[in-house]
C-alpha positions as CSV (number, residue, x, y, z in Angstrom):
1,X,119.4,53.2,44.5
2,X,122.4,52.9,46.8
3,X,123.1,55.3,49.6
4,X,126.4,56.1,51.2
5,X,125.6,57.5,54.6
6,X,128.3,59.2,56.7
7,X,127.9,60.1,60.4
8,X,130.4,62.7,61.7
9,X,130.5,62.5,65.4
10,X,132.6,63.9,68.2
11,X,134.9,60.8,68.3
12,X,134.2,58.7,65.2
13,X,133.3,59.1,61.6
14,X,131.3,56.1,60.2
15,X,130.2,55.0,56.8
16,X,127.5,52.7,55.6
17,X,126.7,52.0,52.0
18,X,123.4,50.1,51.6
19,X,120.5,49.5,49.3
20,X,116.9,48.3,49.7
21,X,116.4,44.6,49.9
22,X,113.3,42.4,50.3
23,X,114.2,41.7,54.0
24,X,115.3,45.2,54.9
25,X,118.7,46.7,54.0
26,X,121.5,45.1,51.9
27,X,124.6,46.4,53.6
28,X,127.5,46.6,51.2
29,X,130.2,48.5,53.1
30,X,130.6,49.5,56.8
31,X,133.6,51.5,57.9
32,X,134.6,53.3,61.1
33,X,137.5,55.7,61.7
34,X,138.2,57.7,64.9
35,X,139.7,61.1,63.9
36,X,138.2,62.6,67.1
37,X,137.0,65.8,65.4
38,X,135.6,67.1,68.7
39,X,139.0,66.9,70.6
40,X,139.2,69.8,73.0
41,X,136.0,71.5,71.7
42,X,134.5,71.6,75.2
43,X,137.3,73.8,76.5
44,X,137.1,76.7,74.0
45,X,134.2,75.9,71.5
46,X,136.4,75.5,68.4
47,X,137.3,72.5,66.2
48,X,141.1,72.2,66.2
49,X,142.9,72.5,62.9
50,X,144.6,69.1,63.4
51,X,141.3,67.4,64.1
52,X,139.7,69.0,61.0
53,X,142.6,67.8,58.8
54,X,142.2,64.2,60.3
55,X,138.5,64.3,59.6
56,X,138.9,65.6,56.0
57,X,141.4,62.8,55.3
58,X,138.7,60.2,56.4
59,X,136.0,61.9,54.4
60,X,138.2,61.9,51.3
61,X,138.7,58.1,51.7
62,X,134.9,57.6,52.2
63,X,134.0,59.7,49.2
64,X,136.3,57.5,47.0
65,X,134.6,54.3,48.4
66,X,131.1,55.7,47.8
67,X,132.0,56.7,44.2
68,X,133.3,53.2,43.6
69,X,129.8,51.9,44.5
70,X,127.9,54.5,42.5
71,X,126.0,55.5,45.6
72,X,124.4,58.8,46.7
73,X,126.3,60.6,49.5
74,X,124.3,61.7,52.5
75,X,126.5,63.2,55.3
76,X,125.3,64.3,58.7
77,X,127.2,65.9,61.6
78,X,126.2,65.8,65.2
79,X,127.3,67.2,68.6
80,X,130.9,68.5,67.9
81,X,130.0,70.3,64.7
82,X,126.7,71.4,66.1
83,X,128.5,73.1,69.0
84,X,131.5,74.5,67.1
85,X,132.0,78.2,66.8
86,X,134.0,77.6,63.6
87,X,131.3,75.3,62.1
88,X,131.1,77.3,58.9
89,X,134.8,77.1,58.3
90,X,134.8,73.3,58.7
91,X,131.8,72.8,56.4
92,X,133.3,75.0,53.8
93,X,136.7,73.2,53.9
94,X,135.0,69.8,53.6
95,X,133.0,70.9,50.6
96,X,136.0,72.4,48.9
97,X,138.3,69.5,49.5
98,X,135.9,66.5,49.2
99,X,132.8,67.8,47.4
100,X,130.7,66.5,50.3
101,X,127.8,68.7,51.6
102,X,127.3,68.1,55.3
103,X,124.0,68.6,57.0
104,X,124.4,69.6,60.7
105,X,121.4,68.0,62.4
106,X,119.7,69.0,65.7
107,X,119.6,66.6,68.6
108,X,116.0,65.8,68.0
109,X,116.7,64.8,64.4
110,X,119.6,62.7,65.6
111,X,117.3,60.9,68.0
112,X,114.6,60.4,65.3
113,X,117.1,58.9,62.8
114,X,118.6,56.7,65.5
115,X,115.3,55.3,66.6
116,X,114.3,54.7,63.0
117,X,117.4,52.6,62.5
118,X,117.0,50.7,65.8
119,X,113.3,49.7,65.4
120,X,114.0,48.5,61.9
121,X,116.5,45.9,63.3
122,X,115.1,44.8,66.7
123,X,112.2,42.4,66.4
124,X,111.4,41.8,70.1
125,X,110.4,45.3,71.1
126,X,108.5,45.8,74.3
127,X,105.7,48.4,74.6
128,X,107.6,51.1,76.5
129,X,111.1,51.5,75.0
130,X,114.0,53.8,75.8
131,X,116.7,53.9,73.2
132,X,119.9,55.6,74.3
133,X,122.8,56.7,72.1
134,X,125.9,57.5,74.1
135,X,128.1,59.6,71.9
136,X,131.3,61.5,72.4
137,X,129.8,64.9,73.1
138,X,126.1,64.2,73.8
139,X,123.7,61.4,74.6
140,X,120.3,61.0,72.9
141,X,117.2,59.6,74.6
142,X,114.3,58.4,72.5
143,X,111.2,57.3,74.4
144,X,109.0,55.1,72.2
145,X,105.9,53.1,72.3
146,X,106.9,50.2,70.1
147,X,107.6,51.9,66.7
148,X,106.1,55.3,67.5
149,X,108.4,57.9,69.0
150,X,106.8,59.7,72.0
151,X,109.6,62.0,73.2
152,X,113.1,63.1,72.2
153,X,115.8,64.4,74.4
154,X,119.5,65.3,73.8
155,X,121.8,66.4,76.6
156,X,125.5,67.5,76.6
157,X,126.8,64.4,78.3
158,X,129.1,62.2,76.4
159,X,132.2,60.0,76.8
160,X,134.7,62.5,75.4
161,X,133.1,65.4,77.1
162,X,133.1,63.6,80.5
163,X,136.7,62.4,80.1
164,X,138.0,65.8,79.1
165,X,136.3,67.3,82.1
166,X,137.2,64.8,84.8
167,X,140.0,62.6,83.4
168,X,139.6,59.2,85.1
169,X,138.1,60.4,88.4
170,X,135.1,58.1,88.5
171,X,133.4,59.7,91.5
172,X,133.3,63.1,89.7
173,X,132.1,61.4,86.5
174,X,129.3,59.6,88.3
175,X,128.2,62.8,90.1
176,X,128.1,64.8,86.9
177,X,126.2,62.0,85.1
178,X,123.7,61.7,88.0
179,X,123.1,65.4,88.2
180,X,122.3,65.6,84.4
181,X,120.2,62.5,84.3
182,X,118.0,62.5,87.4
183,X,115.4,64.9,86.3
184,X,115.3,63.6,82.7
185,X,114.6,60.0,83.7
186,X,112.5,60.7,86.9
187,X,109.0,59.1,86.7
188,X,109.6,57.6,83.3
189,X,108.0,54.2,82.6
190,X,110.6,52.1,80.8
191,X,110.0,48.4,80.0
192,X,113.0,47.9,77.8
193,X,116.4,49.7,77.4
194,X,118.2,49.6,74.1
195,X,121.7,51.0,73.7
196,X,123.4,52.0,70.5
197,X,126.9,53.4,69.8
198,X,130.5,52.6,70.6
199,X,130.2,52.2,74.3
200,X,127.6,49.4,74.3
201,X,129.0,47.6,71.3
202,X,132.5,47.8,72.8
203,X,131.2,46.3,76.1
204,X,129.9,43.2,74.2
205,X,133.2,42.9,72.3
206,X,135.1,43.0,75.6
207,X,132.8,40.4,77.2
208,X,133.1,38.1,74.2
209,X,136.9,38.8,73.8
210,X,136.4,39.6,70.1
211,X,139.7,40.0,68.4
212,X,137.8,40.9,65.2
213,X,134.5,42.8,65.5
214,X,131.5,40.5,64.6
215,X,128.1,42.1,64.0
216,X,126.3,38.8,64.3
217,X,127.5,38.4,67.9
218,X,127.2,42.0,69.0
219,X,123.8,43.0,67.5
220,X,120.9,41.9,69.7
221,X,123.0,40.9,72.6
222,X,121.9,41.6,76.2
223,X,124.3,43.2,78.8
224,X,123.5,42.9,82.5
225,X,124.3,45.7,85.0
226,X,126.5,43.2,86.9
227,X,128.6,42.4,83.8
228,X,129.0,46.1,83.0
229,X,130.0,46.9,86.6
230,X,132.6,44.1,86.5
231,X,134.1,45.4,83.2
232,X,134.3,48.9,84.6
233,X,136.1,47.6,87.7
234,X,138.5,45.6,85.6
235,X,139.2,48.5,83.1
236,X,139.6,51.2,85.8
237,X,142.2,49.1,87.6
238,X,144.4,49.2,84.5
239,X,146.6,52.0,83.2
240,X,145.8,53.5,79.8
241,X,148.5,51.6,78.1
242,X,147.2,48.3,79.7
243,X,143.7,49.1,78.6
244,X,144.9,49.5,75.0
245,X,145.8,45.8,75.1
246,X,142.4,44.6,76.2
247,X,140.9,42.2,73.7
248,X,137.7,43.7,72.2
249,X,138.6,47.3,73.1
250,X,139.7,49.5,70.3
251,X,142.9,51.2,71.4
252,X,141.6,54.5,70.2
253,X,138.6,54.2,72.5
254,X,140.6,53.2,75.5
255,X,140.9,56.7,77.0
256,X,137.2,57.5,76.8
257,X,135.6,54.1,77.6
258,X,135.3,54.7,81.3
259,X,133.3,57.8,80.8
260,X,130.9,56.0,78.4
261,X,130.4,53.2,80.9
262,X,129.7,55.6,83.8
263,X,127.0,57.2,81.7
264,X,125.4,53.9,80.7
265,X,125.4,52.6,84.3
266,X,123.8,55.8,85.6
267,X,121.1,55.6,82.9
268,X,120.4,52.0,84.0
269,X,120.2,53.1,87.6
270,X,117.8,56.0,86.9
271,X,115.6,54.0,84.5
272,X,115.5,51.0,86.9
273,X,116.8,48.6,84.2
274,X,119.1,45.7,84.9
275,X,119.5,44.8,81.2
276,X,120.4,46.8,78.2
277,X,119.9,45.3,74.7
278,X,122.6,46.2,72.2
279,X,121.7,47.4,68.7
280,X,124.5,47.8,66.1
281,X,121.9,49.4,63.8
282,X,121.2,53.0,64.6
283,X,121.6,56.4,63.0
284,X,123.4,55.3,59.8
285,X,120.7,52.8,59.0
286,X,118.1,55.5,59.9
287,X,119.7,57.8,57.4
288,X,119.6,55.2,54.6
289,X,116.0,54.2,55.3
290,X,115.0,57.9,55.5
291,X,116.7,58.7,52.2
292,X,115.3,55.6,50.4
293,X,111.8,56.5,51.6
């Protein structure tokens, strides 16, 4: 059985087509587009017509790819659609125009699926693990004891949301992130921090100056707090147009990357971790594994 898993987030829409293999998953297709479905949603609570049209175009392309591989479609939507007042209109239009049924999942389910994907791909897990998924509209926190999940949390703190609220004012971003994280991470025993999502994978790409994204280099990498601070300093000294030219940084992520890095650094500060291990396997792999099982 082949599964075509689609993750519809605030900023990006990702596709993974995979099947069961002896050593885990055999990944056949991996795609990412950034239609930014959640653009402006934090101002008025509605998905914009233009953003919906961009996202439907991506989903139509993905459906064709999935059909070519004779895979089963499993589509989930997270923060932006979860929060949208016009959620029903979006889901109906997608169904009518692509035939895809989207399941809008809660933050706790998002966390469970992300953790499932991560622990299936990281071999050297410590005992007390914190997995973080910094998204566009929310950040998920999964506290685990090796492969057992002990606690889920999802908060409305994301790279797009923070950027739309404060632009590039780093002090205000840091204050907001600290205020939202201090109680969540207070008194938590964390032995290992694992990051998933576009912020952490982009940081590795920038550090390694990857002109073409390379899973084998990114997945399993360690990022130090010092390296991340240096990258933040470098990027924040550039204009938006200059950031778009940075090797390893997708131009479509250039305007929100500062917000994502601020969130990551505050999490590291509050959890007392100087290293974050990067996993390129997360919610999509979790969806595939969950469906196959």
